[in-house]
VOBAVEX-583968 format. One line per 4 residues: number of its first residue (from 1); their letters; for each residue z, y, x of N, C-alpha, C. Coordinates in steps of 0.1 Angstrom, whole numbers, plus 2048, in hexadecimal, padded with zeros to 3 digits. Layout:
! residues N
NUM> a> Z:Y:X:Z:Y:X:Z:Y:X ~ ...
***
This chain:
! residues 332
1> xxxx> 39B:A7B:CCC:390:A85:CCC:384:A7E:CD2 ~ 377:A7D:CCB:36D:A77:CD2:365:A80:CDA ~ 35B:A7B:CE0:352:A83:CEA:34B:A8E:CE2 ~ 346:A8E:CD6:340:A98:CD0:34A:AA4:CCE
5> xxxx> 356:AA0:CC9:361:AAB:CC8:363:AB2:CD3 ~ 364:AAA:CE0:367:AB1:CED:35B:ABA:CF1 ~ 350:AB7:CEE:344:ABF:CF0:346:ACC:CE7 ~ 349:AC9:CDB:34A:AD5:CD2:355:ADF:CD7
9> xxxx> 360:ADB:CDD:36A:AE3:CE1:365:AEA:CEE ~ 35E:AE3:CF6:358:AE9:D02:34F:AF5:CFE ~ 347:AF3:CF4:33F:AFF:CEF:347:B0A:CEB ~ 351:B06:CE3:35A:B12:CDE:360:B19:CE9
13> xxxx> 365:B12:CF3:36B:B1A:CFE:362:B20:D08 ~ 356:B1C:D0A:34D:B21:D15:342:B2A:D10 ~ 33C:B26:D05:331:B2C:D01:333:B3C:CFD ~ 329:B44:CFD:32A:B52:CF8:32E:B53:CEA
17> xxxx> 335:B5E:CE6:33A:B5F:CD8:32C:B61:CCF ~ 320:B63:CD4:315:B64:CCD:30D:B57:CCC ~ 312:B4C:CD3:30D:B40:CD2:30E:B39:CC4 ~ 304:B31:CC0:305:B29:CB5:30C:B1B:CB9
21> xxxx> 318:B18:CB3:320:B0D:CB7:31B:B01:CAD ~ 31A:AF5:CB4:316:AEA:CAC:31F:AE6:CA2 ~ 32C:AE9:CA2:335:AE5:C98:334:AEE:C8C ~ 32E:AFA:C8E:32D:B03:C85:31F:B03:C7E
25> xxxx> 317:AFA:C80:30A:AF8:C79:30A:AFA:C6B ~ 300:B00:C65:2FE:B01:C57:2FB:AF4:C50 ~ 2F9:AEA:C58:2F6:ADC:C52:2E9:AD7:C51 ~ 2E7:ACD:C4A:2D9:AC7:C4A:2D4:AC5:C3B
29> xxxx> 2C8:AC1:C3B:2C5:AC1:C2B:2CA:AB6:C24 ~ 2CE:AAB:C2C:2D5:A9F:C26:2E2:A9C:C30 ~ 2ED:A9B:C29:2F9:A99:C31:2F9:A8A:C37 ~ 2FF:A8A:C44:301:A7C:C4A:30C:A7D:C53
33> xxxx> 312:A71:C57:31E:A71:C5F:31B:A76:C6D ~ 325:A7D:C72:324:A82:C7F:323:A78:C8A ~ 31D:A7A:C96:31C:A72:CA1:32A:A74:CA9 ~ 32E:A69:CAD:33A:A69:CB6:337:A6F:CC4
37> xxxx> 32B:A6E:CC9:328:A72:CD6:320:A80:CD8 ~ 317:A81:CCE:30E:A8C:CD0:311:A99:CC5 ~ 310:AA5:CCB:312:AAF:CC2:306:AAF:CB7 ~ 306:AB6:CAC:2FB:AB8:CA2:2EF:ABD:CA9
41> xxxx> 2EE:AC7:CB3:2E2:ACD:CB8:2DD:AC2:CC3 ~ 2E6:ABB:CCA:2E1:AB0:CD3:2D9:AA6:CCA ~ 2DF:AA3:CBF:2DA:A98:CB7:2CB:A9C:CB2 ~ 2C9:AA9:CAF:2BC:AAE:CAA:2B3:AAC:CB6
45> xxxx> 2B8:AB1:CC2:2AE:AB0:CCE:2A9:AA1:CD0 ~ 2B2:A98:CCE:2AE:A8A:CD1:2A5:A84:CC5 ~ 2A7:A88:CBA:29F:A84:CAE:290:A89:CB1 ~ 28F:A95:CB6:282:A9C:CB8:27A:A94:CC4
49> xxxx> 282:A92:CD0:27C:A8C:CDA:277:A7D:CD6 ~ 27D:A76:CCD:27B:A68:CCA:271:A68:CBE ~ 26C:A72:CBA:263:A73:CAE:255:A70:CB3 ~ 24D:A6B:CAB:23E:A68:CAC:237:A75:CAE
53> xxxx> 23A:A80:CA7:234:A8D:CA7:235:A93:CB4 ~ 241:A90:CBB:243:A96:CC9:23A:A8E:CD3 ~ 239:A82:CD1:230:A7A:CDB:221:A7E:CD9 ~ 21E:A81:CCC:20E:A85:CCC:20C:A92:CD2
57> xxxx> 215:A9B:CD6:212:AA8:CDA:20C:AA5:CE9 ~ 20E:A9A:CF0:207:A99:CFD:1F8:A97:CFC ~ 1F2:A94:CF0:1E3:A94:CEF:1DE:A9F:CE5 ~ 1E5:AAB:CE4:1E2:AB5:CDC:1DE:AC1:CE6
61> xxxx> 1D3:AC9:CE3:1CF:AD3:CEC:1DA:ADF:CEC ~ 1DB:AE5:CF6:1E3:AF1:CF7:1DA:AFD:CF5 ~ 1D0:AFE:D00:1C7:B09:CFD:1B8:B05:D01 ~ 1B6:AFE:D0B:1A9:AF9:D0F:1A6:AEA:D09
65> xxxx> 19C:AE9:D01:198:ADB:CFB:191:AD3:D06 ~ 195:AC7:D08:190:ABD:D12:18D:AC2:D1F ~ 197:AC8:D26:193:ACE:D33:192:AC3:D3D ~ 18A:AC5:D47:189:ABC:D53:193:ABF:D5C
69> xxxx> 19C:AB6:D5E:1A7:AB7:D67:1B5:AB2:D62 ~ 1BE:AAE:D6A:1CA:AA8:D66:1D6:AB1:D64 ~ 1D4:ABE:D69:1DE:AC9:D6A:1DE:AD3:D5E ~ 1D5:AD2:D55:1D5:ADC:D4A:1E0:AD7:D40
73> xxxx> 1E6:AE3:D39:1F0:AE0:D30:1EB:ADA:D24 ~ 1F5:AD1:D1E:1F3:ACD:D10:1FE:AD3:D08 ~ 1FD:AD0:CFB:207:AD5:CF2:216:ACF:CF7 ~ 217:AC4:CFC:224:ABD:D01:228:AC5:D0E
77> xxxx> 220:AC6:D18:225:ACE:D23:229:ADD:D21 ~ 221:AE3:D16:225:AF0:D12:233:AF0:D0C ~ 236:AE6:D03:244:AE4:CFD:24E:AE2:D07 ~ 24C:ADB:D12:255:AD8:D1C:258:AE5:D24
81> xxxx> 24E:AEE:D27:250:AFB:D2D:258:B04:D25 ~ 255:B03:D19:25D:B0D:D10:26B:B08:D10 ~ 26D:AFC:D11:27B:AF6:D10:282:AFA:D1C ~ 27C:AF9:D28:282:AFC:D34:285:B0B:D35
85> xxxx> 27D:B14:D30:27F:B22:D31:28B:B25:D28 ~ 28B:B20:D1A:294:B22:D12:2A2:B1D:D18 ~ 2A3:B11:D1D:2AF:B0D:D22:2B5:B15:D2C ~ 2AD:B1A:D36:2B1:B23:D40:2B9:B30:D3B
89> xxxx> 2B1:B35:D31:2B6:B41:D2C:2C4:B3F:D25 ~ 2C3:B34:D1C:2D0:B31:D14:2DB:B30:D1C ~ 2D9:B27:D28:2E4:B25:D32:2E9:B31:D38 ~ 2E1:B39:D3D:2E5:B46:D43:2EC:B4F:D39
93> xxxx> 2E8:B50:D2D:2EF:B58:D24:2FC:B51:D1C ~ 2FE:B44:D20:309:B3D:D1A:307:B3B:D0B ~ 2FA:B39:D07:2F8:B35:CF9:2F6:B26:CFA ~ 2F3:B21:CEE:2F3:B13:CEC:2E7:B0C:CF0
97> xxxx> 2E6:B06:CFC:2DA:B01:D02:2D4:AF5:CFB ~ 2DD:AED:CF4:2D9:AE2:CEC:2D0:AE7:CE1 ~ 2D4:AF2:CDA:2CD:AF7:CCF:2C0:AFD:CD3 ~ 2C1:B04:CDD:2B3:B09:CE3:2A9:B00:CE6
101> xxxx> 2AE:AF4:CEC:2A6:AEA:CF1:2A0:AE2:CE5 ~ 2A8:AE0:CDA:2A3:AD8:CCF:297:AE1:CC8 ~ 29B:AEE:CC7:290:AF6:CC0:283:AF7:CC8 ~ 284:AF8:CD6:279:AF8:CDE:270:AEB:CDD
105> xxxx> 278:AE1:CDC:271:AD3:CDD:26B:AD1:CD0 ~ 26F:AD7:CC5:26A:AD4:CB7:260:ADF:CB2 ~ 25F:AEA:CB9:258:AF5:CB4:249:AF4:CB2 ~ 243:AEA:CB9:233:AE8:CB6:230:ADB:CB1
109> xxxx> 23A:AD4:CAC:237:AC6:CA7:22B:AC7:C9C ~ 229:AD2:C95:21F:AD2:C8A:212:AD6:C8E ~ 210:AD9:C9B:204:ADF:CA1:1F9:AD5:C9E ~ 1ED:ADB:C9B:1E1:AD3:C98:1DB:ACD:CA6
113> xxxx> 1D1:AC4:CA3:1C9:AC1:CAF:1C1:ACD:CB3 ~ 1BC:ACD:CBF:1B4:AD8:CC5:1BA:AE6:CC4 ~ 1C8:AE7:CC5:1CF:AF4:CC5:1CC:AFD:CBA ~ 1CB:B0A:CBD:1CC:B13:CB3:1BD:B14:CAD
117> xxxx> 1B3:B0E:CB2:1A6:B0B:CAC:1A8:B02:CA0 ~ 1B0:AF8:CA1:1B2:AEF:C95:1BB:AF7:C8A ~ 1C4:AFE:C8F:1CD:B05:C85:1C4:B10:C7E ~ 1BA:B17:C85:1B3:B20:C7E:1AA:B1A:C73
121> xxxx> 1A3:B10:C76:19B:B0A:C6C:1A3:B04:C60 ~ 1AF:AFE:C62:1B7:AF9:C58:1BC:B04:C4F ~ 1C0:B10:C56:1C4:B1C:C4E:1BA:B20:C45 ~ 1AD:B1E:C49:1A2:B24:C40:1A0:B1A:C34
125> xxxx> 1A0:B0D:C37:19C:B03:C2D:1A7:AFD:C23 ~ 1B4:AFD:C28:1BE:AF7:C21:1C3:B02:C17 ~ 1C4:AFE:C0A:1C9:B07:C00:1D7:B0C:C04 ~ 1DA:B1A:C04:1E7:B1F:C06:1E8:B23:C16
129> xxxx> 1DD:B1E:C1E:1DD:B21:C2C:1E7:B18:C34 ~ 1E5:B18:C42:1ED:B0F:C4A:1F1:B18:C56 ~ 1FF:B15:C59:206:B1C:C65:20C:B0F:C6D ~ 20B:B0F:C79:211:B04:C80:21F:B02:C81
133> xxxx> 226:B0F:C7F:234:B0F:C7F:23A:B0A:C72 ~ 232:B0D:C67:237:B08:C5A:235:AF9:C5A ~ 229:AF4:C60:227:AE6:C61:231:ADF:C6A ~ 235:AE5:C75:240:ADF:C7D:24E:ADD:C75
137> xxxx> 250:AE6:C6D:25C:AE5:C64:25A:AD9:C5A ~ 24D:AD9:C55:249:ACD:C4B:24B:AC0:C52 ~ 249:ABF:C5F:248:AB2:C67:257:AAE:C67 ~ 25F:AB7:C6B:26D:AB4:C6D:275:AB2:C5F
141> xxxx> 270:AB9:C54:277:AB7:C48:272:AAC:C3F ~ 264:AA8:C41:25F:A9F:C37:258:A95:C3E ~ 24E:A97:C47:244:A8D:C4C:248:A83:C56 ~ 250:A87:C60:254:A7E:C6A:25C:A72:C65
145> xxxx> 258:A66:C67:25F:A5A:C63:25E:A58:C54 ~ 257:A60:C4C:256:A5F:C3E:261:A67:C36 ~ 26C:A6C:C3E:276:A73:C36:27A:A7E:C3E ~ 275:A82:C49:278:A8D:C52:283:A89:C5C
149> xxxx> 287:A92:C65:291:A91:C6E:2A0:A95:C6B ~ 2A0:A9C:C5F:2AC:AA1:C59:2B5:AA9:C64 ~ 2AE:AB4:C6A:2B3:ABC:C74:2BD:AC6:C6E ~ 2C3:ACD:C78:2CE:AD8:C73:2C6:AE4:C6F
153> xxxx> 2CD:AEC:C68:2C7:AF8:C63:2C2:B00:C6F ~ 2CA:B02:C79:2C9:B0A:C84:2BB:B07:C8C ~ 2B9:AFA:C8E:2AE:AF5:C95:2A1:AF6:C8B ~ 2A2:AF4:C7E:297:AF6:C74:293:B07:C75
157> xxxx> 29D:B0E:C74:29A:B1C:C74:293:B20:C80 ~ 297:B1C:C8C:28F:B20:C98:282:B1A:C99 ~ 280:B0E:C95:272:B0A:C94:26A:B11:C8B ~ 26E:B15:C7F:265:B1C:C75:262:B2A:C7C
161> xxxx> 26C:B30:C81:26A:B3E:C84:267:B41:C94 ~ 263:B36:C9A:25F:B39:CA9:253:B41:CAB ~ 24C:B43:CA1:240:B4C:CA0:23E:B54:C94 ~ 238:B5F:C94:238:B68:C88:241:B74:C8A
165> xxxx> 243:B7C:C7E:24A:B88:C7E:25A:B84:C7C ~ 25D:B79:C76:26B:B76:C74:271:B72:C81 ~ 280:B76:C81:287:B70:C8D:290:B67:C8A ~ 292:B5D:C91:29D:B53:C8E:2AB:B58:C8D
169> xxxx> 2B4:B51:C86:2C1:B57:C84:2CA:B55:C90 ~ 2C7:B4C:C98:2D0:B4B:CA4:2C9:B50:CB0 ~ 2D1:B52:CB9:2CC:B58:CC6:2C4:B4D:CCD ~ 2C8:B41:CCC:2C2:B36:CD3:2B3:B34:CCC
173> xxxx> 2B2:B37:CBF:2A4:B37:CB9:29A:B42:CC0 ~ 2A2:B4E:CC1:29A:B5A:CC6:297:B59:CD4 ~ 29E:B50:CDC:29B:B4D:CEA:28E:B44:CEB ~ 28E:B3A:CE1:281:B32:CE0:275:B39:CDC
177> xxxx> 278:B44:CD4:26C:B4C:CCF:266:B53:CDC ~ 26E:B5A:CE4:269:B61:CEE:265:B57:CFA ~ 26B:B4B:CFD:269:B41:D06:25A:B3C:D04 ~ 257:B3A:CF7:24A:B37:CF3:23E:B3F:CF9
181> xxxx> 241:B4B:CF7:237:B55:CFB:236:B56:D09 ~ 242:B56:D11:242:B57:D1F:23A:B4B:D23 ~ 23D:B3F:D1F:236:B31:D24:227:B32:D22 ~ 223:B36:D15:215:B34:D13:20C:B3F:D1A
185> xxxx> 212:B4B:D1B:20A:B56:D22:208:B51:D31 ~ 214:B4C:D37:213:B4B:D45:20B:B3D:D48 ~ 20D:B32:D41:208:B26:D44:1F8:B26:D3F ~ 1F4:B2F:D37:1E7:B31:D32:1DF:B38:D3D
189> xxxx> 1E6:B42:D44:1E0:B4A:D50:1DD:B3E:D5A ~ 1E7:B36:D5C:1E6:B2C:D67:1DA:B23:D64 ~ 1D9:B1E:D58:1CD:B15:D54:1C0:B1C:D55 ~ 1C0:B29:D52:1B3:B31:D52:1AF:B33:D5F
193> xxxx> 1B9:B35:D68:1B4:B37:D78:1B0:B2A:D7C ~ 1B8:B1F:D79:1B1:B12:D7E:1A4:B0F:D78 ~ 1A1:B13:D6D:193:B11:D67:18A:B1B:D6B ~ 18D:B25:D74:184:B2F:D77:17F:B38:D6B
197> xxxx> 188:B39:D62:183:B40:D56:186:B50:D5A ~ 191:B52:D5F:194:B5F:D65:198:B5D:D73 ~ 199:B68:D7A:19E:B69:D89:1AA:B72:D8A ~ 1B3:B70:D93:1BE:B7B:D94:1B9:B88:D95
201> xxxx> 1AE:B8A:D9B:1A8:B99:D9B:1A6:B9E:D8D ~ 1A3:B95:D83:1A0:B9A:D76:1AD:BA0:D6F ~ 1B9:B9B:D72:1C5:B9F:D6C:1C8:BAD:D70 ~ 1CC:BB6:D68:1CE:BC4:D6B:1DA:BC5:D75
205> xxxx> 1D7:BCB:D81:1E0:BCB:D8B:1ED:BD1:D88 ~ 1EE:BDC:D7F:1FB:BE1:D7B:204:BD7:D73 ~ 1FD:BCD:D6C:207:BC3:D67:20C:BB9:D71 ~ 204:BB5:D7B:209:BAC:D85:215:BB3:D8D
209> xxxx> 213:BC0:D90:21E:BC7:D96:22B:BC6:D8E ~ 22B:BC8:D81:236:BC7:D79:23B:BB8:D78 ~ 232:BAF:D74:237:BA2:D6F:238:B98:D7C ~ 230:B9B:D86:22F:B91:D92:220:B8D:D94
213> xxxx> 21E:B8A:DA2:210:B84:DA5:20E:B77:DA1 ~ 217:B6E:DA4:216:B60:DA1:21B:B59:D94 ~ 217:B50:D92:21D:B48:D84:22C:B48:D84 ~ 232:B43:D90:241:B41:D8F:248:B4E:D8F
217> xxxx> 241:B58:D97:248:B65:D97:248:B6C:D89 ~ 23D:B6B:D82:23D:B71:D74:248:B6B:D6A ~ 248:B5C:D6B:251:B55:D63:261:B59:D67 ~ 263:B5A:D73:271:B5D:D78:274:B6B:D74
221> xxxx> 26B:B74:D77:26E:B83:D74:271:B85:D63 ~ 269:B7D:D5D:26B:B80:D4E:278:B79:D4A ~ 27C:B6D:D4E:287:B67:D4B:293:B6F:D50 ~ 294:B73:D5C:29F:B7D:D62:2A1:B88:D59
225> xxxx> 295:B8F:D56:296:B9B:D4E:29D:B99:D41 ~ 29A:B8E:D3A:2A0:B8A:D2D:2AF:B88:D2F ~ 2B2:B81:D39:2C0:B7E:D3C:2C9:B8B:D3E ~ 2C3:B94:D46:2CA:B9F:D49:2CC:BA8:D3E
229> xxxx> 2C1:BAA:D36:2C2:BB4:D2B:2C9:BAE:D1F ~ 2CA:BA0:D1D:2D0:B99:D13:2DF:B96:D14 ~ 2E3:B96:D21:2F1:B90:D24:2FB:B98:D1D ~ 303:B8F:D16:30F:B93:D0E:30D:B9C:D02
233> xxxx> 2FF:B9A:CFD:2FA:BA2:CF2:2F7:B98:CE6 ~ 2F7:B9D:CDB:2F3:B96:CCF:2E4:B97:CCB ~ 2DD:B97:CD6:2CD:B99:CD4:2C6:B93:CE1 ~ 2B9:B8F:CDF:2B2:B8A:CEA:2A7:B94:CED
237> xxxx> 2A8:B9B:CF8:29E:BA6:CFB:298:BA6:D08 ~ 28E:BAE:D0B:288:BB1:D18:289:BC0:D1B ~ 288:BC3:D27:287:BD1:D2B:27B:BD7:D25 ~ 27A:BE3:D22:26C:BE9:D1D:262:BE7:D26
241> xxxx> 264:BE9:D34:259:BE7:D3D:253:BD8:D3D ~ 25B:BCF:D3F:256:BC1:D3E:250:BBD:D30 ~ 257:BC1:D26:252:BBF:D18:244:BC4:D16 ~ 241:BD0:D1A:233:BD7:D17:229:BD0:D21
245> xxxx> 22D:BCD:D2D:225:BC6:D36:220:BB8:D31 ~ 22A:BB2:D2C:229:BA3:D26:21F:BA3:D1A ~ 221:BAF:D12:219:BB1:D06:20A:BB5:D0A ~ 208:BBC:D15:1FB:BBF:D19:1F5:BB3:D20
249> xxxx> 1FC:BAB:D26:1F7:B9F:D2C:1F2:B95:D22 ~ 1FA:B95:D18:1F6:B8C:D0C:1E9:B91:D06 ~ 1E7:B9D:D05:1DB:BA4:CFF:1D0:BA0:D09 ~ 1D1:BA1:D15:1C6:B9E:D1E:1C2:B8F:D1D
253> xxxx> 1CC:B86:D1A:1C9:B78:D19:1C1:B76:D0D ~ 1C3:B7C:D02:1BD:B7B:CF5:1AD:B80:CF7 ~ 1AC:B8A:CFE:19F:B8F:D01:196:B88:D0A ~ 19D:B84:D13:195:B7D:D20:195:B6D:D1F
257> xxxx> 1A0:B67:D18:1A2:B58:D19:1A0:B52:D0B ~ 1AA:B56:D03:1AC:B51:CF5:19F:B53:CEC ~ 19A:B5E:CED:18D:B62:CE4:181:B62:CEB ~ 180:B68:CF7:174:B6D:CFE:16E:B62:D08
261> xxxx> 176:B58:D0B:171:B50:D17:166:B45:D13 ~ 15F:B40:D1D:154:B37:D1A:15B:B29:D16 ~ 168:B27:D1C:16E:B1A:D18:171:B18:D09 ~ 171:B24:D03:175:B23:CF4:16A:B1F:CEC
265> xxxx> 15E:B1F:CF2:152:B1B:CEA:153:B0D:CE3 ~ 15B:B04:CEB:15D:AF6:CE5:165:AF7:CD9 ~ 16D:B01:CD5:174:B02:CCA:16D:B00:CBE ~ 161:B06:CBD:158:B04:CB0:156:AF5:CAD
269> xxxx> 153:AEE:CB9:150:AE0:CB5:15D:AD9:CB0 ~ 168:ADD:CB6:175:AD7:CB2:179:ADB:CA4 ~ 175:AE7:CA0:17A:AEC:C92:170:AE4:C89 ~ 164:AE2:C8D:15A:ADA:C85:160:ACC:C81
273> xxxx> 166:AC6:C8C:16C:AB8:C8A:177:AB9:C7F ~ 181:AC1:C81:18C:AC4:C78:187:AC8:C6A ~ 17D:ACF:C69:177:AD3:C5A:171:AC7:C55 ~ 168:AC0:C5D:163:AB5:C56:16C:AAA:C51
277> xxxx> 175:AA7:C5A:17F:A9C:C57:187:AA0:C4B ~ 18B:AAE:C4A:193:AB2:C3F:18A:AB0:C31 ~ 17E:AB4:C31:178:AB3:C25:174:AA4:C20 ~ 172:A9C:C2B:16F:A8E:C29:17B:A87:C22
281> xxxx> 188:A8A:C28:193:A83:C23:196:A88:C15 ~ 195:A95:C12:197:A9A:C05:18E:A94:BFB ~ 182:A91:BFF:179:A8A:BF5:17B:A7C:BF4 ~ 182:A76:BFF:183:A67:C00:192:A65:C03
285> xxxx> 19C:A69:BFB:1AA:A67:BFE:1AD:A58:BFF ~ 1A6:A4F:BFA:1AA:A41:BFD:1A7:A3D:C0A ~ 1A1:A45:C13:19F:A41:C22:1AA:A46:C29 ~ 1B4:A4D:C23:1BF:A52:C2C:1C9:A45:C2E
289> xxxx> 1D3:A45:C38:1DB:A3C:C3A:1E3:A37:C2E ~ 1E8:A2B:C2E:1EE:A25:C22:1FA:A2D:C1F ~ 202:A33:C27:20F:A3A:C24:20A:A47:C1D ~ 1FF:A4D:C20:1FA:A5A:C1A:1F4:A56:C0C
293> xxxx> 1ED:A4B:C0B:1E9:A47:BFE:1F4:A45:BF4 ~ 1FE:A40:BF8:209:A3D:BEF:210:A49:BEB ~ 20E:A56:BF1:212:A62:BEC:20A:A69:BE3 ~ 1FE:A64:BE0:1F3:A6B:BD9:1F8:A6D:BC9
297> xxxx> 201:A65:BC5:206:A66:BB9:20F:A74:BB4 ~ 214:A78:BC0:21D:A84:BBE:21A:A8F:BC8 ~ 210:A8E:BD0:20C:A98:BDA:1FD:A9B:BD9 ~ 1F8:AA6:BD9:1EA:AAA:BDA:1E4:AA4:BE6
301> xxxx> 1D7:AA0:BE3:1CF:A9B:BF0:1CE:AA5:BFA ~ 1CB:AB2:BF6:1C8:ABC:C01:1D5:ABC:C0B ~ 1E2:ABB:C05:1EE:ABB:C0C:1EE:AB0:C16 ~ 1EB:AA4:C10:1ED:A99:C18:1E2:A98:C23
305> xxxx> 1D6:A9D:C20:1CB:A9D:C2B:1CF:AA7:C36 ~ 1D4:AB2:C32:1D8:ABD:C3B:1E4:AB7:C45 ~ 1ED:AB0:C40:1F9:AAA:C47:1F2:AA0:C51 ~ 1E8:A96:C4C:1E2:A8D:C54:1DB:A92:C60
309> xxxx> 1D3:A9D:C5D:1CA:AA3:C68:1D3:AAB:C72 ~ 1DD:AB3:C6C:1E6:ABA:C74:1EC:AB2:C80 ~ 1F0:AA6:C7B:1F6:A9B:C84:1EF:A94:C8E ~ 1E1:A96:C8C:1D8:A8F:C95:1D9:A95:CA4
313> xxxx> 1D7:A8C:CAD:1D5:A91:CBA:1C6:A94:CBC ~ 1C1:A9A:CC7:1B4:A9F:CCA:1AB:A93:CCA ~ 1AF:A87:CD0:1A7:A7D:CD3:1A5:A74:CC5 ~ 1B0:A73:CBE:1B0:A6C:CB1:1A7:A74:CA7
317> xxxx> 1A7:A80:CA7:19E:A88:C9E:18F:A85:CA3 ~ 18D:A85:CAF:180:A82:CB5:17A:A75:CAF ~ 184:A6B:CB3:180:A5D:CB0:17E:A5B:C9F ~ 186:A61:C98:183:A61:C8A:176:A66:C84
321> xxxx> 173:A72:C8B:166:A79:C89:15B:A6F:C8D ~ 15B:A6A:C99:151:A60:C9C:14F:A54:C92 ~ 15C:A4F:C8F:15B:A44:C85:154:A46:C79 ~ 158:A52:C73:153:A55:C66:145:A5B:C65
325> xxxx> 142:A63:C6F:136:A6B:C6E:12B:A67:C77 ~ 12D:A5F:C81:123:A5C:C8B:11F:A4D:C8A ~ 111:A4A:C88:10E:A3D:C86:113:A35:C93 ~ 115:A27:C91:11C:A20:C9D:111:A1F:CA8
329> xxxx> 104:A1E:CA5:0FA:A1B:CB0:0F9:A27:CB9 ~ 0FD:A34:CB3:0FC:A40:CBB:107:A40:CC6 ~ 111:A38:CC6:11D:A37:CCE:11A:A2F:CD9 ~ 110:A27:CD9:10C:A1E:CE5:108:A25:CF1
***
């Protein structure tokens, strides 16, 4: 019996009856030999961490574009916070922590530069629309390394359905879905307070009474509530009181931070960069990277350009814009 088989037996003996067992995975898009050391979900986690798309997340906006200061979240730090929350919940519920971690680490791989501002403009100009969760699946299925990462069905399902109306098939995927919301609501409040966009006194007092005054109190209370409400059940739920308060807090953030704050003014500039780059490369597909040009024979230019821009970091998009549209003497 090898190390992987021992791990699979430990999963079988310890995890909840509602957990997704790695040995029972529905498989991959392409068959391959099993690893002697790692389970299938551990292997997926490792493939994501070692991907270029994962590394690029460190230079992609979470909410605030080009903030002054070293402590504002990026798309990578958001991903790590989602992973931590998801792993804590999965471990407490005796669900498959490896699966939850893999989904969490991969859920935003397809996000555009400049956060949701970039996603919004690509959704308007790319034929058929653009959603970052669908692009994340495209990254792991097709784009990364030229042939995708060939992940398991359960991880792919969790990545695709981490946002939107559909729910993942596994409880681990559903944990990531709610962990994503817990993470971004709370860390975006933290960043907004740091940037003096809002103050604690602006947040409705009744919500703080239910959820907690401090950042760590709110996260802890939400996690504990989910664990208590979901323990030994075939569902991932929150109590009505905390769920309603969290939903109201999310609405507050949309009104005061995501849409209505002065910090979001820069998004118009960022969207213009994405828009101009998109139409430039559609008109000049020969300016795309060599690997993209090679695909023009069997893939529409719009699709290739969308993939290229969605994969850009903020600073790469800005540099490309400068190179293409700003005369060199203006940059001196």
